[in-house]
C-alpha positions as CSV (number, residue, x, y, z in Angstrom):
1,M,100.4,-56.8,-30.4
2,P,96.8,-58.0,-30.5
3,V,94.4,-56.3,-28.3
4,R,91.8,-58.7,-26.7
5,P,88.2,-57.1,-26.1
6,E,87.3,-56.8,-22.4
7,T,85.3,-59.4,-20.9
8,P,82.0,-58.0,-19.7
9,Q,81.4,-58.7,-16.0
10,P,78.4,-60.5,-15.4
11,P,75.3,-58.3,-14.1
12,R,74.8,-58.3,-10.4
13,L,71.0,-58.5,-10.7
14,T,69.2,-60.5,-13.3
15,V,65.5,-60.9,-14.1
16,E,64.2,-64.5,-14.8
17,G,60.4,-65.2,-15.2
18,G,59.6,-62.0,-13.2
19,I,61.5,-63.1,-10.3
20,E,64.3,-60.7,-9.4
21,R,67.6,-63.0,-8.6
22,A,70.4,-62.1,-6.6
23,P,73.8,-63.8,-6.5
24,C,73.4,-66.9,-4.0
25,A,76.2,-68.1,-1.7
26,L,74.4,-71.4,-1.1
27,E,74.4,-72.5,-5.0
28,G,75.8,-75.7,-5.7
29,Q,76.3,-76.8,-2.1
30,D,75.3,-80.5,-1.7
31,V,73.2,-80.1,1.5
32,S,69.4,-80.7,1.8
33,F,66.8,-80.3,4.4
34,Q,63.2,-80.5,5.1
35,I,61.3,-77.2,5.2
36,N,58.6,-77.1,8.0
37,A,58.2,-73.1,8.6
38,V,59.1,-69.8,7.4
39,T,59.2,-66.6,9.2
40,F,59.7,-63.0,8.1
41,E,61.1,-60.7,10.8
42,D,60.6,-56.9,10.7
43,L,57.9,-57.0,8.1
44,Q,55.8,-54.0,8.1
45,G,53.0,-53.0,5.8
46,L,51.9,-56.3,4.6
47,A,50.5,-59.2,6.2
48,P,52.7,-62.3,6.6
49,D,50.3,-64.3,4.6
50,A,51.0,-61.8,1.6
51,L,54.5,-63.4,1.3
52,R,53.1,-67.2,1.9
53,P,53.5,-67.8,-2.1
54,A,57.0,-67.3,-1.8
55,Y,57.4,-70.6,0.0
56,E,54.2,-72.5,0.4
57,Q,55.0,-75.1,-2.3
58,Y,58.2,-76.1,-0.3
59,I,56.6,-76.6,3.0
60,G,56.9,-80.1,4.2
61,T,59.3,-81.3,1.4
62,T,63.2,-81.8,1.3
63,Q,65.0,-79.2,-0.8
64,P,68.6,-78.5,-1.3
65,V,69.8,-75.5,0.8
66,S,70.0,-73.3,-2.2
67,V,66.2,-73.0,-1.8
68,I,66.6,-70.5,0.9
69,C,67.9,-68.0,-1.8
70,E,64.8,-69.0,-4.1
71,I,62.4,-68.1,-1.3
72,R,64.4,-65.0,-0.5
73,D,64.0,-63.9,-4.1
74,R,60.5,-64.7,-4.5
75,A,59.5,-62.7,-1.2
76,A,61.5,-59.7,-2.5
77,T,59.8,-59.6,-5.8
78,I,56.4,-59.7,-4.0
79,L,57.5,-56.7,-1.9
80,R,58.6,-55.0,-5.0
81,D,55.4,-55.7,-6.7
82,A,53.5,-54.5,-3.8
83,G,55.3,-51.0,-4.1
84,Y,57.9,-51.6,-1.2
85,I,61.5,-50.8,-1.5
86,A,63.0,-53.5,0.8
87,A,65.7,-56.2,1.1
88,V,65.1,-59.6,2.1
89,E,68.2,-61.0,4.1
90,V,69.1,-64.4,5.5
91,P,70.7,-63.9,9.0
92,E,73.1,-66.5,10.3
93,Q,71.0,-69.1,11.9
94,R,70.8,-73.1,12.7
95,I,68.1,-74.7,10.6
96,A,68.0,-78.1,12.4
97,D,64.2,-77.9,13.1
98,G,63.3,-77.1,9.5
99,N,62.4,-73.4,10.4
100,V,63.8,-70.6,8.2
101,R,64.1,-67.0,9.2
102,F,64.4,-64.0,7.0
103,Q,64.8,-60.4,8.0
104,V,63.1,-57.8,6.0
105,L,64.8,-54.3,5.6
106,M,62.2,-51.9,4.6
107,A,62.9,-48.2,3.7
108,K,61.5,-45.6,5.7
109,L,61.3,-41.8,4.4
110,V,62.4,-39.6,7.5
111,G,62.4,-36.2,5.5
112,V,62.1,-34.1,2.5
113,R,64.3,-31.7,1.0
114,V,63.1,-29.2,-1.8
115,R,66.1,-28.5,-4.2
116,G,65.7,-26.1,-7.3
117,N,63.7,-23.0,-7.8
118,A,60.4,-23.7,-6.1
119,G,59.1,-20.0,-6.0
120,N,56.6,-19.4,-3.6
121,A,55.2,-23.1,-3.7
122,E,57.9,-24.7,-1.8
123,Q,55.6,-25.2,1.2
124,T,52.7,-26.3,-0.8
125,I,55.1,-28.9,-2.2
126,A,56.7,-29.7,0.8
127,A,53.0,-30.2,2.1
128,Y,52.3,-33.1,-0.4
129,L,55.4,-34.7,0.1
130,N,55.8,-34.7,4.0
131,R,52.7,-36.9,3.7
132,L,55.2,-39.7,2.6
133,T,57.3,-39.2,5.9
134,E,53.9,-40.1,7.8
135,Q,54.2,-43.8,6.6
136,P,55.9,-46.3,8.8
137,V,57.6,-47.6,5.7
138,F,57.9,-46.2,2.0
139,N,55.5,-47.5,-0.6
140,R,56.0,-46.3,-4.2
141,Y,52.1,-46.7,-4.9
142,Q,51.4,-44.5,-1.8
143,A,54.0,-42.1,-2.8
144,E,52.7,-42.0,-6.5
145,R,49.6,-40.1,-5.4
146,Y,51.4,-37.2,-3.6
147,L,54.2,-37.1,-6.2
148,L,51.6,-36.9,-8.9
149,L,49.7,-34.2,-6.9
150,A,52.8,-32.2,-6.7
151,G,53.5,-32.5,-10.2
152,D,49.8,-31.3,-10.9
153,L,50.8,-27.9,-9.5
154,P,50.8,-25.5,-12.6
155,G,54.1,-24.5,-13.7
156,Y,56.0,-27.1,-11.8
157,D,58.0,-30.4,-12.5
158,V,58.6,-32.4,-9.5
159,R,60.9,-35.5,-9.3
160,L,61.9,-37.3,-6.3
161,S,65.2,-39.2,-5.6
162,L,66.0,-41.3,-2.4
163,R,69.1,-41.0,-0.6
164,S,70.5,-42.6,2.7
165,A,69.7,-40.6,5.6
166,E,73.0,-42.1,7.3
167,G,70.9,-42.6,10.2
168,A,69.4,-46.1,11.4
169,R,69.1,-49.0,8.7
170,G,66.4,-48.3,6.1
171,E,65.9,-44.7,6.7
172,V,66.0,-42.6,3.5
173,I,66.0,-38.7,2.7
174,G,63.7,-37.7,-0.3
175,E,65.4,-35.0,-2.4
176,V,62.9,-33.2,-4.6
177,A,64.1,-31.5,-7.8
178,V,61.9,-28.9,-8.9
179,I,61.8,-27.1,-12.3
180,R,59.5,-24.0,-12.3
181,Q,58.0,-22.4,-15.2
182,P,56.4,-18.8,-14.4
183,G,53.7,-19.0,-17.1
184,Q,52.9,-19.5,-20.6
185,I,51.1,-17.5,-23.5
186,D,49.4,-19.6,-26.2
187,F,47.7,-18.7,-29.1
188,N,45.1,-20.3,-31.5
189,V,43.2,-19.3,-34.8
190,Q,40.5,-21.6,-36.4
191,N,37.7,-21.0,-38.7
192,Y,34.8,-23.0,-36.8
193,G,32.6,-20.2,-36.5
194,S,29.1,-19.5,-38.2
195,K,28.9,-16.9,-41.1
196,D,26.6,-14.5,-39.1
197,L,29.2,-14.3,-36.3
198,G,32.3,-14.7,-38.2
199,R,34.1,-17.7,-39.7
200,F,37.6,-17.1,-38.3
201,G,38.4,-16.4,-34.7
202,A,41.7,-16.2,-32.6
203,L,42.1,-17.0,-28.9
204,L,45.0,-15.3,-27.0
205,R,45.5,-16.8,-23.5
206,G,48.0,-16.1,-20.7
207,Q,48.6,-18.4,-17.8
208,F,50.6,-17.2,-14.8
209,Y,51.7,-19.6,-11.9
210,G,52.4,-19.4,-8.2
211,L,51.5,-15.8,-7.6
212,T,50.2,-16.4,-4.1
213,G,52.2,-19.5,-3.2
214,L,49.2,-21.8,-3.0
215,G,49.9,-23.8,-6.1
216,D,47.9,-21.3,-8.1
217,R,47.1,-20.4,-11.6
218,T,46.0,-17.1,-12.8
219,T,44.3,-17.0,-16.3
220,V,43.6,-14.2,-18.7
221,A,42.1,-14.9,-22.2
222,L,40.6,-12.9,-25.0
223,F,38.7,-14.4,-28.1
224,S,37.7,-12.4,-31.1
225,T,36.5,-12.7,-34.6
226,L,39.1,-11.5,-37.0
227,D,37.2,-8.5,-38.0
228,F,37.0,-7.5,-34.5
229,D,33.3,-6.5,-35.2
230,E,31.0,-9.6,-34.6
231,Q,32.2,-11.4,-31.4
232,Q,34.6,-10.7,-28.4
233,T,35.0,-12.7,-25.3
234,L,37.0,-12.0,-22.2
235,Q,37.9,-14.6,-19.6
236,L,39.4,-14.3,-16.3
237,G,40.0,-17.3,-14.1
238,H,42.1,-18.2,-11.0
239,D,42.4,-21.7,-9.1
240,F,44.5,-22.6,-5.9
241,R,45.2,-25.6,-4.0
242,V,44.0,-26.2,-0.3
243,G,45.7,-28.4,2.1
244,G,47.9,-31.6,1.1
245,E,45.4,-33.8,-0.4
246,G,44.8,-32.0,-3.9
247,L,41.7,-30.2,-3.0
248,T,41.3,-27.4,-5.6
249,V,39.1,-24.3,-5.5
250,S,38.8,-22.3,-8.8
251,G,36.8,-19.4,-9.9
252,Q,36.0,-18.1,-13.5
253,F,34.4,-15.0,-15.0
254,T,33.6,-14.7,-18.6
255,Y,32.0,-11.9,-20.6
256,S,31.2,-12.1,-24.3
257,W,29.8,-9.4,-26.7
258,A,28.0,-10.4,-29.8
259,D,26.8,-8.5,-32.6
260,P,26.1,-10.8,-35.6
261,D,26.0,-9.8,-39.1
262,L,22.5,-10.9,-40.4
263,G,22.7,-9.1,-43.8
264,L,19.4,-7.4,-43.2
265,P,19.3,-3.6,-43.6
266,N,18.0,-1.8,-40.4
267,I,18.3,-5.0,-38.4
268,D,20.5,-4.8,-35.2
269,V,20.8,-7.6,-32.9
270,K,23.1,-7.6,-29.9
271,A,23.8,-10.2,-27.2
272,R,25.6,-10.0,-24.1
273,T,26.6,-13.1,-21.9
274,L,28.1,-13.2,-18.6
275,L,29.1,-16.5,-16.9
276,A,30.7,-16.9,-13.6
277,T,31.8,-20.2,-12.0
278,L,32.9,-21.3,-8.6
279,E,34.2,-24.8,-8.2
280,T,35.5,-27.1,-5.6
281,S,37.3,-30.3,-6.7
282,Y,39.1,-33.2,-5.3
283,P,41.1,-36.2,-6.6
284,F,39.7,-39.4,-5.0
285,V,42.0,-41.6,-7.5
286,R,45.5,-40.3,-8.4
287,T,47.8,-42.8,-10.2
288,Q,49.7,-42.9,-13.6
289,S,47.0,-45.3,-15.1
290,A,43.8,-44.4,-13.5
291,N,42.2,-41.2,-12.1
292,V,39.0,-40.2,-10.4
293,R,38.1,-36.6,-9.6
294,G,35.0,-35.1,-8.2
295,A,33.6,-31.5,-8.3
296,V,30.8,-29.4,-7.0
297,G,30.2,-26.1,-8.3
298,L,27.8,-23.3,-9.3
299,D,27.3,-21.5,-12.6
300,L,25.8,-18.1,-12.6
301,V,24.3,-17.0,-16.2
302,N,23.3,-13.7,-17.5
303,Q,22.3,-13.6,-21.2
304,R,20.7,-10.4,-22.7
305,V,19.5,-9.9,-26.4
306,R,18.5,-6.6,-27.8
307,F,16.8,-5.9,-31.1
308,N,17.5,-2.4,-32.4
309,A,18.1,-1.2,-29.0
310,F,14.8,-2.9,-27.7
311,P,14.9,-5.8,-25.0
312,L,14.3,-8.8,-26.9
313,S,14.9,-11.4,-24.1
314,Q,16.8,-12.2,-21.0
315,D,17.7,-15.4,-19.3
316,K,19.1,-15.7,-15.6
317,L,20.2,-19.1,-14.9
318,R,21.9,-20.2,-11.6
319,V,22.9,-24.0,-11.9
320,A,24.4,-26.1,-9.3
321,Y,26.4,-29.2,-10.5
322,L,27.9,-32.3,-9.4
323,K,30.5,-33.8,-11.6
324,V,32.9,-37.0,-11.8
325,D,35.7,-37.1,-14.2
326,M,37.6,-40.4,-14.8
327,D,40.5,-41.5,-16.9
328,A,42.5,-44.8,-17.2
329,V,45.4,-45.7,-19.5
330,D,47.0,-49.0,-20.4
331,R,49.6,-49.5,-17.6
332,P,52.3,-51.3,-19.7
333,S,52.3,-48.6,-22.4
334,L,53.5,-46.1,-19.7
335,D,56.7,-48.4,-19.7
336,R,56.7,-48.4,-23.5
337,F,56.0,-51.9,-23.9
338,G,55.1,-53.3,-27.2
339,G,56.1,-50.0,-28.8
340,F,53.3,-48.0,-27.2
341,S,53.9,-45.0,-24.9
342,G,52.2,-42.9,-22.6
343,A,51.5,-40.3,-25.3
344,E,50.0,-43.2,-27.7
345,P,49.2,-46.0,-25.5
346,R,47.6,-49.4,-26.6
347,W,44.2,-48.1,-25.0
348,R,43.0,-45.3,-23.1
349,L,39.5,-44.3,-21.7
350,A,38.2,-40.9,-20.2
351,G,34.8,-39.9,-19.4
352,N,32.7,-37.7,-16.9
353,V,29.3,-37.8,-15.8
354,Q,27.4,-34.4,-14.5
355,L,24.1,-33.6,-12.9
356,R,22.9,-30.2,-13.0
357,Q,20.1,-28.5,-11.1
358,G,18.7,-25.2,-11.7
359,L,18.1,-23.1,-8.5
360,D,15.6,-20.4,-7.9
361,I,18.0,-17.9,-6.2
362,F,19.8,-14.7,-7.0
363,D,17.1,-13.1,-9.1
364,A,17.0,-16.2,-11.3
365,T,14.3,-16.0,-14.2
366,D,10.7,-17.0,-13.4
367,R,9.1,-19.5,-15.4
368,C,6.3,-18.0,-17.6
369,F,4.4,-19.2,-20.9
370,T,3.3,-16.0,-22.4
371,I,5.1,-12.6,-23.0
372,A,2.2,-10.9,-21.3
373,G,2.8,-13.2,-18.5
374,C,6.4,-12.3,-18.2
375,T,5.9,-8.6,-18.4
376,A,3.2,-8.9,-15.6
377,R,5.9,-9.9,-13.2
378,G,8.0,-7.1,-14.3
379,Q,10.7,-9.3,-16.1
380,I,11.9,-9.3,-19.8
381,S,10.6,-12.4,-21.6
382,P,13.1,-15.5,-21.6
383,S,14.5,-16.6,-24.7
384,R,12.1,-19.6,-24.7
385,L,8.6,-19.4,-23.5
386,G,7.7,-21.9,-21.1
387,A,11.3,-22.8,-20.4
388,D,12.3,-24.1,-16.8
389,P,15.2,-22.2,-15.2
390,T,15.1,-24.8,-12.5
391,G,15.2,-27.8,-14.8
392,L,17.3,-31.0,-14.0
393,V,19.7,-32.2,-16.6
394,Y,22.0,-35.3,-16.8
395,R,25.0,-35.1,-18.9
396,A,27.6,-37.9,-19.7
397,E,30.7,-37.8,-22.1
398,A,33.0,-40.6,-22.9
399,F,36.2,-41.1,-24.9
400,G,38.4,-44.0,-26.1
401,E,41.2,-44.8,-28.1
402,Y,42.5,-48.4,-29.1
403,R,45.6,-49.2,-31.0
404,P,45.8,-52.9,-32.5
405,V,49.4,-51.8,-33.6
406,P,51.3,-48.5,-32.6
407,N,50.6,-46.6,-36.0
408,I,46.7,-47.3,-36.2
409,T,44.3,-45.6,-33.8
410,F,40.3,-46.1,-33.6
411,A,39.1,-43.1,-31.5
412,L,35.5,-42.5,-30.4
413,N,34.0,-39.9,-28.5
414,V,30.4,-40.0,-27.4
415,R,28.3,-37.2,-25.7
416,A,24.9,-37.3,-24.3
417,Q,22.3,-35.3,-22.4
418,Y,18.8,-35.9,-20.8
419,S,16.4,-33.7,-19.3
420,G,12.6,-34.2,-18.7
421,D,12.3,-30.5,-18.7
422,P,12.2,-27.7,-21.4
423,L,15.4,-25.7,-21.0
424,L,16.8,-22.2,-21.7
425,S,19.4,-22.3,-24.5
426,F,22.7,-22.3,-22.3
427,E,21.6,-25.7,-20.7
428,E,20.6,-27.2,-23.8
429,Y,22.4,-29.8,-26.0
430,S,24.2,-28.2,-29.0
431,V,25.3,-29.6,-32.4
432,G,27.9,-28.1,-34.3
433,N,31.7,-27.4,-35.1
434,Y,32.6,-26.8,-31.2
435,T,30.8,-29.8,-30.0
436,V,29.6,-33.1,-32.3
437,G,29.0,-32.5,-35.8
438,R,32.0,-31.1,-37.9
439,G,30.8,-29.1,-40.8
440,Y,27.8,-27.7,-39.2
441,D,27.6,-24.3,-37.7
442,P,27.7,-24.1,-34.0
443,G,24.4,-24.4,-32.7
444,T,22.7,-25.9,-35.7
445,L,20.7,-28.1,-33.4
446,L,19.5,-27.4,-29.9
447,G,17.9,-30.0,-27.6
448,D,16.8,-30.6,-24.1
449,R,17.8,-34.2,-24.9
450,G,20.4,-35.3,-27.3
451,A,23.3,-37.6,-28.2
452,G,25.8,-37.7,-30.6
453,F,29.3,-39.3,-31.5
454,Q,32.7,-38.8,-33.1
455,A,34.4,-41.7,-34.7
456,E,37.9,-41.5,-36.2
457,L,40.4,-43.8,-37.8
458,R,43.9,-42.4,-37.5
459,F,47.2,-43.4,-39.3
460,G,50.6,-43.0,-38.1
461,S,52.1,-41.3,-35.0
462,I,51.4,-37.6,-34.0
463,V,54.7,-37.6,-31.9
464,P,57.6,-36.0,-33.6
465,Q,60.8,-38.0,-33.7
466,A,62.7,-35.0,-32.6
467,M,62.3,-31.2,-31.4
468,D,62.9,-29.8,-34.8
469,A,60.9,-32.5,-36.8
470,F,57.5,-32.7,-38.3
471,S,54.9,-35.3,-37.6
472,F,51.9,-36.0,-39.6
473,Q,48.8,-37.9,-38.7
474,P,46.1,-38.3,-41.4
475,Y,42.6,-39.6,-40.3
476,V,38.9,-40.0,-41.7
477,F,35.9,-39.5,-39.3
478,M,32.2,-39.8,-39.0
479,D,30.0,-37.5,-36.9
480,A,26.4,-38.0,-36.2
481,A,24.1,-36.4,-33.6
482,W,20.3,-36.4,-32.6
483,V,18.3,-34.0,-30.6
484,R,15.0,-33.8,-29.0
485,N,13.1,-31.2,-27.1
486,N,10.2,-31.2,-24.5
487,D,7.9,-29.0,-26.4
488,L,4.3,-29.9,-27.6
489,V,5.3,-28.3,-31.1
490,Q,8.9,-29.5,-32.0
491,P,10.9,-26.4,-33.2
492,Y,12.5,-28.8,-36.0
493,G,10.5,-30.7,-38.4
494,P,10.9,-34.6,-39.1
495,G,14.2,-35.2,-40.5
496,R,15.5,-32.1,-39.2
497,R,16.6,-33.4,-35.9
498,N,19.5,-35.2,-36.9
499,A,22.9,-34.1,-38.2
500,T,25.6,-36.3,-39.7
501,S,28.7,-35.7,-41.5
502,I,31.8,-37.5,-42.7
503,G,35.1,-36.1,-43.9
504,G,39.0,-36.7,-43.4
505,G,42.1,-34.5,-42.7
506,V,45.7,-34.6,-41.4
507,R,46.9,-33.3,-37.9
508,A,50.6,-32.2,-38.0
509,L,53.1,-31.2,-35.1
510,Y,56.5,-29.4,-35.5
511,G,58.4,-30.6,-32.4
512,D,57.1,-28.9,-29.4
513,K,56.3,-25.5,-31.3
514,G,53.1,-25.9,-33.0
515,Q,50.0,-28.1,-33.8
516,F,48.0,-27.6,-37.0
517,D,44.8,-29.6,-38.0
518,V,43.1,-29.2,-41.4
519,L,40.1,-31.2,-42.5
520,I,37.3,-31.3,-45.0
521,A,33.7,-31.9,-43.5
522,V,31.1,-33.2,-45.7
523,P,27.5,-32.5,-44.2
524,L,25.1,-35.4,-45.5
525,E,21.8,-33.8,-44.3
526,R,19.8,-30.6,-43.7
527,A,19.5,-30.2,-40.0
528,G,17.3,-27.7,-37.7
529,L,16.2,-24.4,-39.6
530,Q,18.6,-24.9,-42.8
531,I,17.0,-24.7,-45.9
532,D,19.5,-26.5,-47.9
533,K,22.0,-29.1,-47.0
534,P,25.3,-27.3,-46.3
535,D,28.2,-27.3,-48.5
536,P,31.3,-29.2,-47.7
537,R,33.6,-27.0,-45.7
538,I,37.3,-26.6,-44.9
539,L,38.2,-26.3,-41.3
540,L,41.5,-25.1,-39.9
541,S,42.9,-24.8,-36.7
542,F,46.5,-23.9,-35.4
543,T,47.7,-23.8,-32.0
544,T,51.3,-22.4,-30.8
545,K,52.7,-21.2,-27.3
546,L,54.2,-17.7,-27.7
547,W,56.1,-17.7,-24.5
548,P,57.9,-20.0,-23.8
549,W,58.4,-20.8,-27.6
550,S,56.9,-24.3,-27.8
551,Y,53.5,-26.1,-27.9
């Protein structure tokens, strides 16, 4: 006996022209009436005029009775687009006067339940999400901020589901599923360094989450050149959340030892650098498609250089700063529209601006113009005579990506700095492998003012198709940078204040296990104090997580 395929049932909800349409019991009835007024009862969160586009074209006209369903569906779509979870209903009524009444049932979050392993951060997560219960009605755009802030807690993945509260109509309970990761250890090795300080260096970093229950993260990192001789750096950091709005307080301590190999007999130069940072930041805007975060902080820097055991220079900087970070992404890409994704959107922008002011506090270096003038004050000469430790610095950085099609990417990163004061080295604009200028040693150029860009054209996708698959993304690039100094006599001669390089490479990912980047950079000119134009250089970088075993 032949078997007939099962006839699929028609969908209960369809989308036509951006309007959600539910089944209409009035469809096909041969009844018309004149619409004089429309009223929405129990509407909250929106002004009544916000729903006027749903019906204004029908006012004063004679329409079939099925237009009531059309107005209902249009109003429901407006509410949905405004972020509300709501149902628009047509109560039983007489429409003899042409006045149509609708009833709006809007969801209200009345409680939050945290499920899963929240560890010590359960109260912190609840502090964010309980803000949603303070709203008269639930709005997903208002909820988005607090859900993202909860998800920003280091080591936590937070997801919210709404369930009926089995109380009054429209009341819902938020069930929060929490997945916790106690920490991670990652490792990086690269050869971006200079010959004097060692080409190859490795970074081992551990991050431990939720030790105090304040949405905190504790970081321990160690960097060393591979011969364990030229340079080592130790970094300790801790950040935590205060309140339920994303306010973050962080502190970081970094200490570095450097003993460069200058290749000269009987010459021994040693450098020590201490950097301590205290910062408070706040997310003014937090959404999936746009973010604005402000921060204020203080850097305390001590740098000391010794030459054959004799003090050569000492810098003590105390710098207060104000910083604003911003980013935005193409919203349709987050919904994978047009073949794009959140990882590789049609466009993405990010940037920051920073104001830095040196302060004469905590035994900061005094400005002096001669070695004799420095020693007369009882201090070791700074690294740059005439430098102003209380100088004012403006910094800005911008990054952008654009994909005309999913597999072609134009990327541009721009960094700039301006100061009208001569600065100590820590505050100067730097050109080299670690900033702008691939193929040039770090610190090839230093300037009180500077600007540079990195431009790339990338081919293919860097996102692997599976957890055990490779992805490869070839690219070509051009880097260029310029510096100027506020000295009567410039430290670099004409034609030596610029650095330009071109090249190409390939980035690779293996699932979520590791990332590899290899490129060849070709410097196009001499820069700074270089005698000859640098040779082309192959640069490598490999990054992986050691625990858990993923990238």
